[in-house]
N, C-alpha and C positions, 0 to 999 in steps of 0.2 A: 504494500500500500504506500509506504514512504517513497519508494522508487517511482511509482506512478505520479505522485504529487510533485516530486522533484522534477520529473520529466515534463510535466505540464508547465511548470514555471520556466524551466529551461527552454522549452520549445517556444513559449511566448516571447522570451527575451531574444532568442536567436532569430525569430521570424522578422522582427523589426525593433531594433534596439532603441531608436528614438521614440517610437510609439510606446514602448515599455516604460521609458522614463516619464513620458507625459502621463501615462496611466498611474504611475507611482505618485507623481505630483498631484494628480486629481484626487487620489485616495487621501493623501495627507491633508490637502485643503478642505475637502468635503468632511472628513472626520473631525478636523479642528472646528469647522463651522457648526457641525451637528453637536459636538460635545459642548461648545460654548452655549448653544441654544438650550441644551438640556440642563446645564449647570445654572443658567440664569433664567430658567423658564418662567419664574414669577414676574420678572421685569426685564426681558431681554433687550439688549441694545442692538437693534436690527441694522444700525449703521456699521456695526462690526461683523455681523453674521452674513449679511448679503454679499459683501465683497469676497469673503472666503468661499461661500457657496458658488459665486460667479466664477472665481478662479478654478474651482474644482470642475465646474461644468465646461468651461472653455478649454481647459487642458484635455479633458476627456473627449470633447467634440473634435479637437485636432487629432488626437490619437485614433479616434474612430474613423476619421477621414483618411488617415494614413493606412489603416488596416482595411479600409473598404467596407466597413460595416454600416450600411446606409441607415438602418432604423435606429441604431444606437446614436449615430451622428444627429439625426433629426430630433430624437428625444433630448439629447444633451443641448442642442441648439435652442430648443424650446425652454429648457431650464435656464440657459443664459439670458434669454429675453425676459423671462419671468423675474429673474434676480435683478436685472436692470430696472424693470418696472417697480419691483418691491423696494429697491433702494431709493428710487425717486419718491415713492410714497412716504417712506420712513424719513427722508430728508425734507419733505414738504415741498418738493419741486412740482408735483402734480397730484 
């Protein structure tokens, strides 16, 4: 089982090293934003959370583009748009 898991990660890295790095960055930004939201759930500062979520979405969107995964790219592009809109609402721009 360990070998299969290691091979999965290794194959992902070897298939596109740049996409792999962008996926890693996406994971880090998204987890950080989600954890911040969870910790501050009673009074979250969305001006901090939306940028982290946006960075996570945009890095994943680029990785999906590189890997040719169309539906993942469309979904994460939607998340980018929603995060920009949410940031604007939180900042009082619209």
